[in-house]
LORO-457658 format. One record per residue (C-alpha): residue number from 1; residue in one letter; x, z, y. Coordinates in steps of 0.02 Angstrom, whole numbers, plus 50000, padded with zeros to 5 digits. Layout:
+-----+------+-------+-------+-------+
: pos : code :     u :     w :     v :
+-----+------+-------+-------+-------+
: NUM :    A :     X :     Z :     Y :
...
+-----+------+-------+-------+-------+
// end
This chain:
+-----+------+-------+-------+-------+
: pos : code :     u :     w :     v :
+-----+------+-------+-------+-------+
:   1 :    M : 50905 : 49298 : 49228 :
:   2 :    I : 50943 : 49490 : 49293 :
:   3 :    D : 51065 : 49582 : 49177 :
:   4 :    T : 50994 : 49754 : 49155 :
:   5 :    T : 51131 : 49838 : 49045 :
:   6 :    G : 51241 : 49987 : 49095 :
:   7 :    P : 51296 : 50147 : 49063 :
:   8 :    D : 51145 : 50291 : 49011 :
:   9 :    T : 51192 : 50436 : 49134 :
:  10 :    H : 51070 : 50551 : 49188 :
:  11 :    I : 51057 : 50588 : 49381 :
:  12 :    P : 50954 : 50738 : 49442 :
:  13 :    Q : 50806 : 50686 : 49513 :
:  14 :    H : 50840 : 50794 : 49675 :
:  15 :    Q : 50990 : 50711 : 49704 :
:  16 :    K : 50997 : 50577 : 49842 :
:  17 :    A : 51040 : 50404 : 49788 :
:  18 :    G : 51180 : 50322 : 49844 :
:  19 :    R : 51235 : 50141 : 49865 :
:  20 :    D : 51330 : 50137 : 49666 :
:  21 :    A : 51182 : 50243 : 49589 :
:  22 :    S : 50982 : 50249 : 49556 :
:  23 :    I : 50851 : 50368 : 49531 :
:  24 :    R : 50709 : 50314 : 49425 :
:  25 :    Q : 50535 : 50422 : 49434 :
:  26 :    E : 50375 : 50416 : 49357 :
:  27 :    H : 50225 : 50486 : 49454 :
:  28 :    P : 50065 : 50523 : 49379 :
:  29 :    L : 49941 : 50509 : 49506 :
:  30 :    T : 49760 : 50591 : 49546 :
:  31 :    D : 49739 : 50533 : 49722 :
:  32 :    A : 49762 : 50398 : 49829 :
:  33 :    F : 49853 : 50469 : 49966 :
:  34 :    T : 49986 : 50539 : 49872 :
:  35 :    Q : 50028 : 50353 : 49824 :
:  36 :    G : 50076 : 50325 : 49996 :
:  37 :    R : 50166 : 50493 : 50024 :
:  38 :    L : 50275 : 50445 : 49861 :
:  39 :    Q : 50351 : 50293 : 49972 :
:  40 :    H : 50432 : 50376 : 50137 :
:  41 :    W : 50534 : 50187 : 50152 :
:  42 :    V : 50367 : 50122 : 50197 :
:  43 :    D : 50239 : 50185 : 50332 :
:  44 :    I : 50092 : 50182 : 50225 :
:  45 :    E : 49915 : 50274 : 50212 :
:  46 :    V : 49825 : 50229 : 50040 :
:  47 :    H : 49639 : 50269 : 50045 :
:  48 :    Q : 49525 : 50288 : 49891 :
:  49 :    L : 49374 : 50167 : 49908 :
:  50 :    G : 49300 : 50146 : 49749 :
:  51 :    A : 49182 : 50284 : 49686 :
:  52 :    G : 49254 : 50410 : 49532 :
:  53 :    I : 49394 : 50501 : 49466 :
:  54 :    Y : 49555 : 50434 : 49524 :
:  55 :    Q : 49693 : 50408 : 49400 :
:  56 :    G : 49857 : 50304 : 49431 :
:  57 :    A : 50020 : 50292 : 49411 :
:  58 :    C : 50177 : 50247 : 49530 :
:  59 :    T : 50356 : 50213 : 49466 :
:  60 :    T : 50508 : 50196 : 49575 :
:  61 :    L : 50688 : 50132 : 49553 :
:  62 :    S : 50775 : 50187 : 49702 :
:  63 :    S : 50943 : 50151 : 49766 :
:  64 :    G : 51021 : 50165 : 49946 :
:  65 :    R : 50975 : 49981 : 49986 :
:  66 :    M : 50845 : 49957 : 49871 :
:  67 :    H : 50669 : 50020 : 49822 :
:  68 :    L : 50576 : 49946 : 49652 :
:  69 :    V : 50385 : 50011 : 49647 :
:  70 :    H : 50259 : 49973 : 49519 :
:  71 :    E : 50074 : 50035 : 49556 :
:  72 :    Q : 49935 : 50057 : 49462 :
:  73 :    Q : 49756 : 50138 : 49493 :
:  74 :    N : 49584 : 50140 : 49415 :
:  75 :    R : 49481 : 50111 : 49579 :
:  76 :    L : 49467 : 50003 : 49721 :
:  77 :    I : 49594 : 50047 : 49857 :
:  78 :    H : 49657 : 50019 : 50023 :
:  79 :    K : 49827 : 50023 : 50090 :
:  80 :    T : 49867 : 49992 : 50275 :
:  81 :    G : 50026 : 50027 : 50382 :
:  82 :    A : 50181 : 49939 : 50443 :
:  83 :    L : 50357 : 49911 : 50371 :
:  84 :    Q : 50513 : 50004 : 50463 :
:  85 :    K : 50660 : 49903 : 50533 :
:  86 :    N : 50760 : 49796 : 50444 :
:  87 :    R : 50652 : 49827 : 50296 :
:  88 :    C : 50571 : 49688 : 50191 :
:  89 :    T : 50454 : 49660 : 50028 :
:  90 :    I : 50455 : 49549 : 49891 :
:  91 :    S : 50276 : 49578 : 49813 :
:  92 :    F : 50156 : 49538 : 49684 :
:  93 :    A : 49965 : 49572 : 49647 :
:  94 :    L : 49969 : 49577 : 49450 :
:  95 :    G : 49799 : 49534 : 49398 :
:  96 :    R : 49636 : 49430 : 49455 :
:  97 :    D : 49503 : 49492 : 49544 :
:  98 :    P : 49379 : 49430 : 49698 :
:  99 :    L : 49400 : 49600 : 49802 :
: 100 :    K : 49596 : 49576 : 49800 :
: 101 :    R : 49674 : 49533 : 49970 :
: 102 :    F : 49814 : 49528 : 50045 :
: 103 :    S : 49816 : 49514 : 50227 :
: 104 :    H : 49713 : 49345 : 50255 :
: 105 :    F : 49750 : 49282 : 50073 :
: 106 :    L : 49594 : 49321 : 49970 :
: 107 :    E : 49605 : 49351 : 49787 :
: 108 :    P : 49795 : 49301 : 49793 :
: 109 :    A : 49850 : 49189 : 49648 :
: 110 :    P : 50014 : 49253 : 49556 :
: 111 :    V : 50145 : 49174 : 49686 :
: 112 :    T : 50289 : 49271 : 49773 :
: 113 :    F : 50241 : 49370 : 49951 :
: 114 :    L : 50361 : 49388 : 50080 :
: 115 :    L : 50318 : 49527 : 50191 :
: 116 :    P : 50464 : 49544 : 50360 :
: 117 :    D : 50523 : 49695 : 50457 :
: 118 :    S : 50400 : 49783 : 50581 :
: 119 :    S : 50252 : 49685 : 50509 :
: 120 :    E : 50083 : 49772 : 50470 :
: 121 :    L : 50002 : 49775 : 50312 :
: 122 :    D : 49827 : 49772 : 50257 :
: 123 :    I : 49787 : 49774 : 50087 :
: 124 :    L : 49640 : 49791 : 49961 :
: 125 :    V : 49692 : 49820 : 49776 :
: 126 :    P : 49541 : 49827 : 49660 :
: 127 :    A : 49545 : 49936 : 49500 :
: 128 :    Q : 49652 : 49887 : 49368 :
: 129 :    V : 49758 : 49756 : 49491 :
: 130 :    D : 49933 : 49812 : 49488 :
: 131 :    T : 50066 : 49798 : 49633 :
: 132 :    L : 50247 : 49774 : 49622 :
: 133 :    Y : 50353 : 49750 : 49753 :
: 134 :    L : 50538 : 49755 : 49809 :
: 135 :    C : 50581 : 49843 : 49960 :
: 136 :    L : 50750 : 49787 : 50034 :
: 137 :    E : 50871 : 49770 : 50185 :
: 138 :    Q : 50801 : 49602 : 50275 :
: 139 :    D : 50983 : 49552 : 50354 :
: 140 :    R : 51044 : 49551 : 50204 :
: 141 :    L : 50896 : 49422 : 50124 :
: 142 :    M : 50916 : 49313 : 50273 :
: 143 :    A : 51106 : 49300 : 50276 :
: 144 :    G : 51098 : 49244 : 50083 :
: 145 :    A : 50948 : 49129 : 50110 :
: 146 :    R : 51024 : 49051 : 50269 :
: 147 :    K : 51157 : 48997 : 50158 :
: 148 :    L : 51050 : 48915 : 50048 :
: 149 :    N : 50938 : 48858 : 50167 :
: 150 :    P : 50993 : 48854 : 50346 :
: 151 :    R : 50870 : 48751 : 50423 :
: 152 :    F : 50722 : 48829 : 50337 :
: 153 :    W : 50785 : 49006 : 50375 :
: 154 :    E : 50838 : 48975 : 50567 :
: 155 :    R : 50724 : 49101 : 50638 :
: 156 :    P : 50679 : 49249 : 50552 :
: 157 :    P : 50502 : 49256 : 50445 :
: 158 :    Q : 50346 : 49312 : 50570 :
: 159 :    G : 50202 : 49386 : 50469 :
: 160 :    L : 50159 : 49383 : 50280 :
: 161 :    Q : 50209 : 49207 : 50187 :
: 162 :    A : 50178 : 49164 : 50019 :
: 163 :    F : 50286 : 49065 : 49906 :
: 164 :    N : 50233 : 48959 : 49762 :
: 165 :    T : 50381 : 48958 : 49664 :
: 166 :    P : 50403 : 48911 : 49470 :
: 167 :    E : 50524 : 49074 : 49476 :
: 168 :    T : 50382 : 49214 : 49492 :
: 169 :    G : 50352 : 49230 : 49302 :
: 170 :    R : 50535 : 49254 : 49276 :
: 171 :    L : 50560 : 49362 : 49439 :
: 172 :    V : 50411 : 49483 : 49395 :
: 173 :    A : 50473 : 49501 : 49205 :
: 174 :    G : 50651 : 49574 : 49258 :
: 175 :    L : 50575 : 49683 : 49375 :
: 176 :    M : 50462 : 49748 : 49259 :
: 177 :    S : 50616 : 49757 : 49118 :
: 178 :    L : 50722 : 49860 : 49262 :
: 179 :    L : 50577 : 49992 : 49277 :
: 180 :    S : 50555 : 50011 : 49094 :
: 181 :    L : 50738 : 50065 : 49058 :
: 182 :    E : 50787 : 50244 : 49047 :
: 183 :    A : 50966 : 50239 : 49131 :
: 184 :    A : 50948 : 50330 : 49282 :
: 185 :    D : 51101 : 50206 : 49376 :
: 186 :    V : 51008 : 50038 : 49308 :
: 187 :    L : 50998 : 49979 : 49495 :
: 188 :    S : 51193 : 49981 : 49520 :
: 189 :    A : 51279 : 49878 : 49650 :
: 190 :    Q : 51316 : 49752 : 49533 :
: 191 :    T : 51126 : 49733 : 49467 :
: 192 :    E : 51064 : 49742 : 49672 :
: 193 :    R : 51192 : 49585 : 49699 :
: 194 :    L : 51096 : 49500 : 49541 :
: 195 :    L : 50937 : 49557 : 49581 :
: 196 :    M : 50962 : 49482 : 49760 :
: 197 :    D : 51014 : 49326 : 49707 :
: 198 :    S : 50873 : 49307 : 49595 :
: 199 :    V : 50742 : 49330 : 49748 :
: 200 :    L : 50850 : 49217 : 49849 :
: 201 :    L : 50833 : 49094 : 49689 :
: 202 :    A : 50647 : 49099 : 49675 :
: 203 :    L : 50606 : 49094 : 49868 :
: 204 :    D : 50730 : 48931 : 49874 :
: 205 :    Q : 50644 : 48839 : 49753 :
: 206 :    A : 50460 : 48863 : 49812 :
: 207 :    T : 50369 : 48693 : 49797 :
: 208 :    E : 50235 : 48783 : 49938 :
: 209 :    V : 50240 : 48890 : 50064 :
: 210 :    Q : 50101 : 48976 : 50157 :
: 211 :    C : 50095 : 49080 : 50312 :
: 212 :    S : 49936 : 49211 : 50321 :
: 213 :    E : 49901 : 49156 : 50509 :
: 214 :    A : 49893 : 48970 : 50433 :
: 215 :    L : 49746 : 48997 : 50324 :
: 216 :    E : 49645 : 49091 : 50442 :
: 217 :    S : 49471 : 48998 : 50476 :
: 218 :    K : 49406 : 49048 : 50646 :
: 219 :    A : 49292 : 49133 : 50572 :
: 220 :    H : 49398 : 49240 : 50480 :
: 221 :    H : 49516 : 49268 : 50617 :
: 222 :    R : 49359 : 49328 : 50734 :
: 223 :    A : 49317 : 49437 : 50600 :
: 224 :    M : 49489 : 49514 : 50562 :
: 225 :    Q : 49525 : 49551 : 50730 :
: 226 :    R : 49356 : 49641 : 50755 :
: 227 :    V : 49403 : 49741 : 50605 :
: 228 :    N : 49578 : 49789 : 50661 :
: 229 :    A : 49508 : 49852 : 50849 :
: 230 :    A : 49386 : 49946 : 50764 :
: 231 :    R : 49507 : 50028 : 50632 :
: 232 :    E : 49622 : 50065 : 50767 :
: 233 :    Y : 49497 : 50142 : 50881 :
: 234 :    I : 49445 : 50242 : 50733 :
: 235 :    D : 49610 : 50309 : 50678 :
: 236 :    A : 49679 : 50350 : 50855 :
: 237 :    S : 49472 : 50447 : 50877 :
: 238 :    I : 49504 : 50536 : 50737 :
: 239 :    Q : 49687 : 50597 : 50759 :
: 240 :    E : 49611 : 50671 : 50929 :
: 241 :    G : 49460 : 50754 : 50808 :
: 242 :    Q : 49344 : 50647 : 50884 :
: 243 :    V : 49223 : 50532 : 50753 :
: 244 :    P : 49180 : 50383 : 50842 :
: 245 :    S : 48983 : 50338 : 50835 :
: 246 :    M : 48941 : 50137 : 50794 :
: 247 :    V : 48896 : 50128 : 50975 :
: 248 :    D : 49077 : 50177 : 51017 :
: 249 :    L : 49155 : 50032 : 50892 :
: 250 :    C : 49038 : 49900 : 50961 :
: 251 :    A : 49080 : 49951 : 51133 :
: 252 :    H : 49262 : 49948 : 51096 :
: 253 :    T : 49256 : 49779 : 50989 :
: 254 :    Y : 49146 : 49702 : 51104 :
: 255 :    S : 49041 : 49657 : 50973 :
: 256 :    S : 48844 : 49692 : 50928 :
: 257 :    A : 48795 : 49796 : 50776 :
: 258 :    R : 48761 : 49642 : 50690 :
: 259 :    T : 48908 : 49543 : 50733 :
: 260 :    L : 49031 : 49709 : 50675 :
: 261 :    Q : 48938 : 49728 : 50506 :
: 262 :    Y : 48972 : 49549 : 50458 :
: 263 :    A : 49145 : 49568 : 50496 :
: 264 :    F : 49168 : 49723 : 50399 :
: 265 :    R : 49084 : 49656 : 50250 :
: 266 :    K : 49201 : 49490 : 50250 :
: 267 :    V : 49342 : 49596 : 50262 :
: 268 :    M : 49327 : 49772 : 50211 :
: 269 :    Q : 49178 : 49718 : 50084 :
: 270 :    M : 49067 : 49868 : 50165 :
: 271 :    T : 48974 : 49896 : 50318 :
: 272 :    P : 49076 : 49995 : 50468 :
: 273 :    V : 48988 : 50148 : 50444 :
: 274 :    T : 49012 : 50182 : 50255 :
: 275 :    Y : 49192 : 50129 : 50298 :
: 276 :    L : 49217 : 50268 : 50436 :
: 277 :    R : 49127 : 50402 : 50317 :
: 278 :    I : 49226 : 50345 : 50155 :
: 279 :    L : 49378 : 50364 : 50285 :
: 280 :    R : 49342 : 50542 : 50343 :
: 281 :    L : 49294 : 50588 : 50157 :
: 282 :    N : 49471 : 50534 : 50125 :
: 283 :    K : 49546 : 50653 : 50266 :
: 284 :    V : 49455 : 50779 : 50190 :
: 285 :    R : 49519 : 50784 : 50018 :
: 286 :    S : 49684 : 50753 : 50099 :
: 287 :    T : 49673 : 50912 : 50187 :
: 288 :    L : 49606 : 50999 : 50058 :
: 289 :    N : 49760 : 50954 : 49937 :
: 290 :    T : 49879 : 51043 : 50037 :
: 291 :    A : 49769 : 51179 : 50116 :
: 292 :    D : 49813 : 51355 : 50131 :
: 293 :    T : 49654 : 51430 : 50031 :
: 294 :    A : 49692 : 51587 : 50104 :
: 295 :    E : 49669 : 51508 : 50288 :
: 296 :    T : 49542 : 51378 : 50224 :
: 297 :    T : 49371 : 51347 : 50179 :
: 298 :    V : 49281 : 51181 : 50134 :
: 299 :    T : 49162 : 51210 : 50266 :
: 300 :    Q : 49282 : 51227 : 50394 :
: 301 :    M : 49346 : 51058 : 50332 :
: 302 :    A : 49188 : 50955 : 50311 :
: 303 :    T : 49158 : 51012 : 50491 :
: 304 :    R : 49327 : 50968 : 50577 :
: 305 :    W : 49295 : 50795 : 50500 :
: 306 :    G : 49124 : 50756 : 50575 :
: 307 :    F : 49020 : 50826 : 50427 :
: 308 :    L : 48867 : 50933 : 50488 :
: 309 :    H : 48741 : 50904 : 50348 :
: 310 :    L : 48847 : 50998 : 50205 :
: 311 :    G : 48743 : 50975 : 50073 :
: 312 :    E : 48771 : 50789 : 50097 :
: 313 :    F : 48937 : 50787 : 50127 :
: 314 :    A : 48955 : 50891 : 49959 :
: 315 :    R : 48861 : 50752 : 49868 :
: 316 :    D : 48943 : 50612 : 49939 :
: 317 :    Y : 49107 : 50691 : 49913 :
: 318 :    Q : 49093 : 50712 : 49729 :
: 319 :    R : 49000 : 50550 : 49711 :
: 320 :    L : 49173 : 50474 : 49790 :
: 321 :    F : 49302 : 50568 : 49724 :
: 322 :    G : 49212 : 50635 : 49548 :
: 323 :    E : 49236 : 50827 : 49576 :
: 324 :    R : 49170 : 50956 : 49712 :
: 325 :    P : 49281 : 50984 : 49867 :
: 326 :    S : 49280 : 51169 : 49822 :
: 327 :    E : 49357 : 51105 : 49646 :
: 328 :    T : 49489 : 51005 : 49765 :
: 329 :    L : 49527 : 51171 : 49859 :
: 330 :    A : 49548 : 51266 : 49695 :
: 331 :    R : 49657 : 51164 : 49612 :
: 332 :    S : 49773 : 51173 : 49771 :
: 333 :    S : 49768 : 51360 : 49781 :
: 334 :    A : 49831 : 51350 : 49577 :
: 335 :    R : 49965 : 51237 : 49626 :
: 336 :    K : 50024 : 51375 : 49760 :
: 337 :    L : 50028 : 51518 : 49644 :
: 338 :    A : 50104 : 51417 : 49487 :
+-----+------+-------+-------+-------+
// end
């Protein structure tokens, strides 16, 4: 399906990938937030929701036009963000778990997902469920798609779409084969063209196409709206150094406490109070990991993110991340001295 042969030419990782060269990188992960920062072609944040020591890996193969990514982790994570202009993704959730959610697709089956440019992404990825995706230029994909099926692709896609196609398995196998190669220039212009053809073939041979909006029941739609509104308010408040209360969330979403709790349990598998606490713990961890230890203390970071009971904060932090906050800060210091 995809010819992945090519010369075994080494390209230094610091060299910027051009249109006829590619860079393959393997990143072991000890924090969820690093997983998002590695993918600069997508505006994304990754937060750890599942308790325990985080271990994962992110393998990327990047050229000037395409980025192929395989993500693995041993804890439940939440990925949010938005695609940049003229960027779209073809993605797959590898593994089954009732907690798995891609937008409105609950426990999505192994289908081919298309997320168009400027779309928001909201994904729950359980432990041991891998994510595989290809990020590419949308105008190139649409130009080819319209040649195959002008009527279906007359207008650009709006929102997440799922394609049930017999080519999904072969496409996944081809992408994983590319990632397994050691050669740094396997994503050449020739391979890019063959890869684009494979994606177009998979989309064109779909036996069923579903849009995320079409899946929504009225109840689920309302729950998603409330959760999204609450999360936007939480993010804006935290950016301003404020920690919103449950009263604030209810007032902003025009919901009772019971209704908002139901919405969060349905969409995020937890209450809004638990979500807010876990989010703030993730913010503390991210800050401690990049802190200047000569000017930063755990107490400063804890109070900055609204934790006033320091003993309770330390217990919650260790329960979620498997280490004390002081250990995170010490590791940051050791990296800077190395």
